[in-house]
C-alpha angles and dihedrals in degrees: 000000000000096000130112120224111238093017106054111058091219090064097039130082116257093240090060093045092051098044102110093190095053088234090141124059129184130189151118113300090190089065109076090202096051121116093251094047090053091048092053092049090051100045142050108249146170140190119232112250092357087156091074092070096230094125098235114207097213118094123192119210118212108167146348117290090233090058098249088137106057121212118226119241108288115261124203113282110267094013112172114272098018094111142344111268096214108108091002107071119075117287131196113272115237102185092090114049134170090300091061089046088053089062091061092041095051094037095051097043092042097050092043092051091047091054093052092044088051091052089053090050091052088053090056095253115133108249107150094115088060090047088058091047089051092051090048092053092052091046091050091052092051091047092055094050088048088057089052093060113099092223102026099193091059087076086094088073088065089072094064103070111054093147095057107028132062087195089061091049089050090053095050094044088046091057090050091045094053093045093050094041094052091043090052090054094045097047099028090228120162090198092057089044090055091051090049090051090055089050089051090055090049091051092051091048091050090053090054092049091050089064094042090053092058095094094174092067110066094198090056103040094057106117091229090064087082098062089038094057093042096049091043092054092048091048091050091051092046090050093052091045093050091051089051094048090051093052103037114065098206089064096049094112088064096051096087093047091046091050092050091047093050092049091053094044095049090049091050090046090053091054092047091048092052091048091049093051091046091052091055093047095047098036097047129260137175111288093234092052090056092046091055094046095045090052089051095044098084095047093046092052091046100048100022101045118005100040097048091048093046092048092049091051090049090050090057091048095046108042092177092062098034095111095055093042091049092051090050092047093050093045092050094051091046096047093047090055093052091047090051093053094045091052094045092053103036108024111023098039099105111161130232097272118198122313113179118196086202131006103240122241114279118201110314094338129105128256115275136224125278120282133198109161124184097035129121093219120032 
Protein backbone atom coordinates (compact mmCIF):
# COMPACT_ATOMS: atom_id res chain seq x y z
CA UNK A 1 0.00 0.00 0.00
CA UNK A 2 3.00 2.30 0.40
CA UNK A 3 1.93 3.72 3.78
CA UNK A 4 3.51 3.26 7.22
CA UNK A 5 1.27 2.56 10.26
CA UNK A 6 1.74 5.21 12.91
CA UNK A 7 3.40 7.61 10.49
CA UNK A 8 1.03 7.99 7.57
CA UNK A 9 -2.39 9.30 8.76
CA UNK A 10 -4.17 7.01 6.30
CA UNK A 11 -2.79 3.96 8.15
CA UNK A 12 -3.20 5.34 11.69
CA UNK A 13 -6.29 5.44 13.95
CA UNK A 14 -8.02 8.81 14.22
CA UNK A 15 -7.48 8.97 17.99
CA UNK A 16 -3.71 8.80 17.46
CA UNK A 17 -3.78 11.35 14.64
CA UNK A 18 -5.77 13.81 16.75
CA UNK A 19 -3.79 13.47 20.02
CA UNK A 20 -2.02 16.84 20.26
CA UNK A 21 0.21 15.68 23.15
CA UNK A 22 1.52 12.57 21.33
CA UNK A 23 0.36 10.52 24.32
CA UNK A 24 -0.83 7.79 21.94
CA UNK A 25 1.43 5.97 19.51
CA UNK A 26 0.53 3.39 16.88
CA UNK A 27 2.75 1.20 14.73
CA UNK A 28 3.98 -2.22 13.62
CA UNK A 29 5.51 -4.21 16.47
CA UNK A 30 6.79 -6.80 13.99
CA UNK A 31 9.05 -4.13 12.52
CA UNK A 32 12.02 -3.61 14.87
CA UNK A 33 12.62 -0.15 13.38
CA UNK A 34 9.05 1.11 13.77
CA UNK A 35 8.24 4.00 16.06
CA UNK A 36 6.50 1.77 18.62
CA UNK A 37 9.31 -0.80 18.66
CA UNK A 38 11.85 1.94 19.39
CA UNK A 39 9.64 3.35 22.15
CA UNK A 40 9.34 -0.03 23.85
CA UNK A 41 13.08 -0.60 23.69
CA UNK A 42 13.69 2.79 25.25
CA UNK A 43 11.13 2.66 28.04
CA UNK A 44 9.94 0.50 30.87
CA UNK A 45 6.50 -0.75 29.99
CA UNK A 46 3.69 -3.13 30.90
CA UNK A 47 0.43 -4.43 29.46
CA UNK A 48 -2.73 -4.24 31.55
CA UNK A 49 -3.93 -7.68 32.70
CA UNK A 50 -1.17 -9.41 30.78
CA UNK A 51 -1.57 -12.33 33.21
CA UNK A 52 -4.84 -13.33 31.52
CA UNK A 53 -3.00 -14.49 28.42
CA UNK A 54 -5.15 -12.56 25.95
CA UNK A 55 -2.19 -10.81 24.34
CA UNK A 56 -3.38 -7.19 24.77
CA UNK A 57 -2.01 -4.81 22.15
CA UNK A 58 -1.80 -1.74 24.40
CA UNK A 59 1.51 -1.02 26.13
CA UNK A 60 1.90 1.55 28.90
CA UNK A 61 5.23 3.35 29.32
CA UNK A 62 6.28 4.36 32.82
CA UNK A 63 9.94 5.34 32.71
CA UNK A 64 13.11 5.32 30.67
CA UNK A 65 14.79 1.98 30.17
CA UNK A 66 18.10 3.43 31.47
CA UNK A 67 16.44 4.36 34.75
CA UNK A 68 16.53 8.16 34.33
CA UNK A 69 12.97 8.26 35.68
CA UNK A 70 13.08 6.61 39.09
CA UNK A 71 10.13 4.66 40.38
CA UNK A 72 9.04 5.26 43.97
CA UNK A 73 9.12 2.44 46.43
CA UNK A 74 6.29 0.05 45.56
CA UNK A 75 3.16 0.42 47.64
CA UNK A 76 0.61 -2.34 48.12
CA UNK A 77 -1.69 -2.74 45.15
CA UNK A 78 -4.80 -0.67 45.66
CA UNK A 79 -3.31 1.28 48.58
CA UNK A 80 -5.58 4.16 49.70
CA UNK A 81 -4.98 7.39 47.85
CA UNK A 82 -3.10 5.94 44.90
CA UNK A 83 -5.91 6.66 42.44
CA UNK A 84 -9.57 7.52 42.32
CA UNK A 85 -11.72 4.39 42.04
CA UNK A 86 -14.42 5.99 39.87
CA UNK A 87 -14.10 4.61 36.38
CA UNK A 88 -11.24 2.34 37.46
CA UNK A 89 -12.76 -0.38 39.63
CA UNK A 90 -14.75 -3.19 37.96
CA UNK A 91 -18.19 -2.30 36.64
CA UNK A 92 -21.10 -4.50 35.64
CA UNK A 93 -20.96 -5.60 32.02
CA UNK A 94 -24.02 -4.71 29.94
CA UNK A 95 -23.22 -6.38 26.63
CA UNK A 96 -24.96 -9.63 27.67
CA UNK A 97 -28.42 -9.12 29.14
CA UNK A 98 -31.30 -11.46 30.06
CA UNK A 99 -31.54 -12.63 26.45
CA UNK A 100 -28.00 -13.96 26.57
CA UNK A 101 -28.77 -15.54 29.93
CA UNK A 102 -31.82 -17.19 28.33
CA UNK A 103 -29.49 -19.07 25.99
CA UNK A 104 -27.78 -20.77 28.93
CA UNK A 105 -31.09 -21.28 30.72
CA UNK A 106 -32.83 -22.91 27.76
CA UNK A 107 -29.73 -24.75 26.63
CA UNK A 108 -28.96 -26.27 30.01
CA UNK A 109 -32.52 -27.28 30.87
CA UNK A 110 -33.17 -28.52 27.35
CA UNK A 111 -30.10 -30.69 27.05
CA UNK A 112 -30.58 -32.05 30.58
CA UNK A 113 -34.20 -32.93 29.87
CA UNK A 114 -33.20 -34.53 26.57
CA UNK A 115 -30.69 -36.77 28.31
CA UNK A 116 -33.25 -38.04 30.83
CA UNK A 117 -35.87 -38.50 28.12
CA UNK A 118 -33.31 -40.49 26.13
CA UNK A 119 -32.63 -42.71 29.14
CA UNK A 120 -36.37 -43.37 29.39
CA UNK A 121 -36.43 -44.24 25.71
CA UNK A 122 -33.59 -46.71 26.15
CA UNK A 123 -35.64 -48.34 28.93
CA UNK A 124 -38.51 -48.81 26.50
CA UNK A 125 -40.70 -46.08 28.01
CA UNK A 126 -42.25 -43.67 25.44
CA UNK A 127 -40.61 -40.29 25.89
CA UNK A 128 -40.61 -38.61 22.49
CA UNK A 129 -42.97 -35.80 23.60
CA UNK A 130 -40.36 -34.80 26.19
CA UNK A 131 -37.65 -35.03 23.53
CA UNK A 132 -39.56 -32.43 21.52
CA UNK A 133 -40.00 -30.23 24.59
CA UNK A 134 -36.25 -30.46 25.22
CA UNK A 135 -35.46 -29.43 21.64
CA UNK A 136 -37.91 -26.54 21.95
CA UNK A 137 -36.19 -25.27 25.11
CA UNK A 138 -32.78 -25.27 23.43
CA UNK A 139 -34.24 -23.57 20.34
CA UNK A 140 -35.88 -20.90 22.49
CA UNK A 141 -32.57 -20.17 24.20
CA UNK A 142 -30.80 -19.79 20.87
CA UNK A 143 -33.61 -17.59 19.58
CA UNK A 144 -33.30 -15.20 22.53
CA UNK A 145 -29.55 -14.85 22.15
CA UNK A 146 -30.10 -14.23 18.43
CA UNK A 147 -32.38 -11.32 19.39
CA UNK A 148 -29.61 -9.98 21.63
CA UNK A 149 -27.18 -9.60 18.71
CA UNK A 150 -26.97 -6.04 17.40
CA UNK A 151 -27.04 -7.21 13.80
CA UNK A 152 -28.86 -10.56 14.07
CA UNK A 153 -28.08 -11.91 10.62
CA UNK A 154 -24.36 -11.68 11.31
CA UNK A 155 -24.76 -14.79 13.45
CA UNK A 156 -23.78 -16.76 10.33
CA UNK A 157 -20.20 -15.51 10.86
CA UNK A 158 -20.12 -17.54 14.09
CA UNK A 159 -19.95 -20.74 12.03
CA UNK A 160 -16.57 -19.91 10.52
CA UNK A 161 -14.16 -20.26 13.46
CA UNK A 162 -14.50 -23.69 15.10
CA UNK A 163 -10.80 -23.82 16.03
CA UNK A 164 -10.87 -20.59 18.00
CA UNK A 165 -14.39 -20.19 19.34
CA UNK A 166 -16.47 -22.28 21.73
CA UNK A 167 -19.48 -20.34 20.51
CA UNK A 168 -18.79 -21.67 17.01
CA UNK A 169 -18.48 -25.21 18.36
CA UNK A 170 -21.75 -24.75 20.21
CA UNK A 171 -23.43 -23.68 16.95
CA UNK A 172 -22.13 -26.65 14.95
CA UNK A 173 -22.92 -29.18 17.66
CA UNK A 174 -26.34 -27.56 18.03
CA UNK A 175 -27.07 -28.17 14.34
CA UNK A 176 -26.05 -31.81 14.73
CA UNK A 177 -28.07 -32.11 17.93
CA UNK A 178 -31.28 -30.80 16.33
CA UNK A 179 -30.84 -32.97 13.24
CA UNK A 180 -30.28 -36.13 15.27
CA UNK A 181 -32.99 -35.33 17.80
CA UNK A 182 -35.65 -34.76 15.16
CA UNK A 183 -34.50 -37.84 13.23
CA UNK A 184 -34.77 -39.95 16.41
CA UNK A 185 -38.37 -38.81 16.86
CA UNK A 186 -39.24 -39.33 13.18
CA UNK A 187 -37.72 -42.78 12.82
CA UNK A 188 -38.12 -43.96 16.42
CA UNK A 189 -34.50 -45.14 16.43
CA UNK A 190 -32.73 -45.77 19.73
CA UNK A 191 -29.36 -45.63 17.99
CA UNK A 192 -30.04 -42.15 16.63
CA UNK A 193 -31.42 -41.14 20.03
CA UNK A 194 -28.16 -42.23 21.66
CA UNK A 195 -26.15 -40.17 19.16
CA UNK A 196 -28.38 -37.17 19.83
CA UNK A 197 -27.84 -37.59 23.59
CA UNK A 198 -24.08 -37.42 23.06
CA UNK A 199 -24.55 -34.26 20.99
CA UNK A 200 -26.67 -32.81 23.80
CA UNK A 201 -23.83 -33.38 26.26
CA UNK A 202 -21.43 -31.71 23.84
CA UNK A 203 -23.73 -28.73 23.48
CA UNK A 204 -23.99 -28.31 27.26
CA UNK A 205 -20.21 -28.57 27.64
CA UNK A 206 -19.67 -25.93 24.93
CA UNK A 207 -21.99 -23.56 26.77
CA UNK A 208 -19.91 -23.94 29.92
CA UNK A 209 -16.70 -23.33 27.99
CA UNK A 210 -18.15 -20.18 26.39
CA UNK A 211 -18.33 -18.61 29.84
CA UNK A 212 -14.92 -19.92 30.88
CA UNK A 213 -13.37 -18.36 27.76
CA UNK A 214 -14.60 -14.88 28.73
CA UNK A 215 -11.39 -13.89 30.48
CA UNK A 216 -12.50 -10.31 31.09
CA UNK A 217 -15.23 -11.43 33.52
CA UNK A 218 -13.68 -12.97 36.67
CA UNK A 219 -16.90 -14.74 37.71
CA UNK A 220 -17.01 -16.50 34.33
CA UNK A 221 -13.38 -17.35 33.68
CA UNK A 222 -13.01 -19.34 36.92
CA UNK A 223 -12.24 -22.95 35.87
CA UNK A 224 -14.93 -24.29 38.20
CA UNK A 225 -17.60 -22.52 36.18
CA UNK A 226 -17.48 -25.47 33.74
CA UNK A 227 -18.60 -28.21 36.19
CA UNK A 228 -21.06 -25.72 37.73
CA UNK A 229 -22.82 -25.04 34.42
CA UNK A 230 -22.80 -28.72 33.45
CA UNK A 231 -24.21 -30.00 36.76
CA UNK A 232 -26.73 -27.16 36.83
CA UNK A 233 -28.00 -28.05 33.36
CA UNK A 234 -28.30 -31.71 34.28
CA UNK A 235 -30.12 -30.82 37.51
CA UNK A 236 -32.54 -28.58 35.63
CA UNK A 237 -33.27 -31.36 33.17
CA UNK A 238 -33.69 -33.90 35.95
CA UNK A 239 -36.08 -31.55 37.73
CA UNK A 240 -38.23 -31.07 34.65
CA UNK A 241 -38.21 -34.79 33.94
CA UNK A 242 -39.20 -35.65 37.50
CA UNK A 243 -42.11 -33.21 37.35
CA UNK A 244 -43.24 -34.81 34.08
CA UNK A 245 -42.98 -38.35 35.39
CA UNK A 246 -45.04 -37.39 38.42
CA UNK A 247 -47.81 -35.90 36.29
CA UNK A 248 -47.94 -38.28 33.30
CA UNK A 249 -49.00 -41.81 34.17
CA UNK A 250 -47.27 -43.62 31.24
CA UNK A 251 -43.92 -42.49 32.66
CA UNK A 252 -44.57 -43.61 36.24
CA UNK A 253 -41.92 -46.41 36.17
CA UNK A 254 -39.27 -43.74 35.70
CA UNK A 255 -40.38 -41.57 38.61
CA UNK A 256 -38.32 -43.36 41.26
CA UNK A 257 -35.20 -43.37 39.11
CA UNK A 258 -35.70 -39.72 38.20
CA UNK A 259 -36.13 -38.77 41.86
CA UNK A 260 -32.95 -40.60 42.86
CA UNK A 261 -31.07 -39.02 39.97
CA UNK A 262 -32.24 -35.55 40.88
CA UNK A 263 -31.27 -36.01 44.53
CA UNK A 264 -27.75 -37.04 43.54
CA UNK A 265 -27.37 -34.27 40.97
CA UNK A 266 -28.57 -31.51 43.30
CA UNK A 267 -26.19 -32.71 46.00
CA UNK A 268 -23.30 -32.71 43.53
CA UNK A 269 -24.34 -29.28 42.28
CA UNK A 270 -24.28 -27.97 45.84
CA UNK A 271 -20.72 -29.21 46.32
CA UNK A 272 -19.62 -27.75 42.98
CA UNK A 273 -21.28 -24.42 43.78
CA UNK A 274 -19.47 -24.19 47.11
CA UNK A 275 -16.15 -25.04 45.43
CA UNK A 276 -16.80 -22.42 42.75
CA UNK A 277 -17.58 -19.73 45.32
CA UNK A 278 -14.51 -20.68 47.37
CA UNK A 279 -12.31 -20.38 44.28
CA UNK A 280 -13.54 -16.82 43.68
CA UNK A 281 -13.00 -15.83 47.31
CA UNK A 282 -9.53 -17.35 47.59
CA UNK A 283 -8.33 -16.56 44.06
CA UNK A 284 -9.48 -12.95 44.00
CA UNK A 285 -12.60 -11.47 42.43
CA UNK A 286 -14.29 -8.06 42.26
CA UNK A 287 -15.83 -7.14 45.60
CA UNK A 288 -19.24 -6.51 44.09
CA UNK A 289 -19.24 -9.90 42.37
CA UNK A 290 -18.68 -11.59 45.70
CA UNK A 291 -21.37 -9.48 47.35
CA UNK A 292 -23.95 -10.57 44.76
CA UNK A 293 -23.00 -14.25 44.95
CA UNK A 294 -22.84 -14.32 48.75
CA UNK A 295 -26.32 -12.80 48.94
CA UNK A 296 -27.58 -15.49 46.57
CA UNK A 297 -25.74 -18.35 48.32
CA UNK A 298 -28.33 -19.05 51.04
CA UNK A 299 -31.29 -19.03 48.67
CA UNK A 300 -29.51 -21.25 46.15
CA UNK A 301 -28.65 -23.84 48.79
CA UNK A 302 -32.22 -23.70 50.15
CA UNK A 303 -34.17 -23.97 46.90
CA UNK A 304 -31.53 -25.59 44.70
CA UNK A 305 -30.18 -28.27 47.05
CA UNK A 306 -31.88 -28.73 50.41
CA UNK A 307 -35.51 -28.36 49.38
CA UNK A 308 -35.40 -30.76 46.38
CA UNK A 309 -33.65 -33.43 48.46
CA UNK A 310 -36.06 -32.96 51.40
CA UNK A 311 -39.10 -33.11 49.13
CA UNK A 312 -37.83 -36.25 47.41
CA UNK A 313 -37.27 -37.90 50.78
CA UNK A 314 -40.75 -36.88 51.85
CA UNK A 315 -42.20 -38.34 48.64
CA UNK A 316 -40.70 -41.74 49.49
CA UNK A 317 -42.10 -41.55 53.02
CA UNK A 318 -45.58 -40.38 51.97
CA UNK A 319 -46.60 -42.40 48.90
CA UNK A 320 -50.03 -40.78 48.78
CA UNK A 321 -48.51 -37.34 48.19
CA UNK A 322 -45.55 -38.45 46.11
CA UNK A 323 -46.80 -36.89 42.88
CA UNK A 324 -47.23 -33.40 44.33
CA UNK A 325 -43.97 -33.58 46.29
CA UNK A 326 -42.08 -34.77 43.21
CA UNK A 327 -43.45 -31.90 41.13
CA UNK A 328 -42.40 -29.42 43.82
CA UNK A 329 -38.93 -30.98 44.10
CA UNK A 330 -38.35 -30.91 40.36
CA UNK A 331 -39.68 -27.38 40.00
CA UNK A 332 -37.49 -26.10 42.84
CA UNK A 333 -34.31 -27.61 41.38
CA UNK A 334 -35.17 -26.29 37.93
CA UNK A 335 -36.03 -22.75 39.09
CA UNK A 336 -32.88 -22.49 41.23
CA UNK A 337 -30.75 -23.35 38.20
CA UNK A 338 -32.38 -20.69 36.08
CA UNK A 339 -31.99 -18.12 38.86
CA UNK A 340 -28.30 -18.97 39.17
CA UNK A 341 -27.66 -18.43 35.46
CA UNK A 342 -29.63 -15.19 35.37
CA UNK A 343 -27.61 -13.82 38.29
CA UNK A 344 -24.27 -14.99 36.88
CA UNK A 345 -24.93 -13.28 33.54
CA UNK A 346 -26.77 -10.12 34.53
CA UNK A 347 -25.85 -9.29 38.14
CA UNK A 348 -22.50 -10.87 39.11
CA UNK A 349 -20.67 -10.25 35.82
CA UNK A 350 -18.42 -7.40 36.89
CA UNK A 351 -15.54 -7.00 34.50
CA UNK A 352 -11.83 -6.81 35.14
CA UNK A 353 -11.67 -3.07 35.68
CA UNK A 354 -8.28 -1.41 35.44
CA UNK A 355 -5.22 -2.81 37.19
CA UNK A 356 -2.09 -0.79 36.53
CA UNK A 357 1.25 -2.35 37.33
CA UNK A 358 2.57 1.23 37.51
CA UNK A 359 0.77 4.54 37.29
CA UNK A 360 2.40 6.19 34.24
CA UNK A 361 4.29 9.45 34.49
CA UNK A 362 2.05 12.51 34.50
CA UNK A 363 3.56 15.85 33.55
CA UNK A 364 6.86 16.34 35.34
CA UNK A 365 6.07 13.85 38.11
CA UNK A 366 7.36 10.34 38.61
CA UNK A 367 5.58 7.06 37.95
CA UNK A 368 3.39 5.84 40.80
CA UNK A 369 2.77 2.52 42.53
CA UNK A 370 0.47 -0.19 41.25
CA UNK A 371 -3.29 0.14 41.70
CA UNK A 372 -6.16 -2.39 41.54
CA UNK A 373 -9.22 -0.93 43.29
CA UNK A 374 -12.47 -2.79 43.80
CA UNK A 375 -10.94 -6.26 44.35
CA UNK A 376 -11.27 -8.55 47.34
CA UNK A 377 -7.64 -9.69 47.13
CA UNK A 378 -4.98 -7.32 45.90
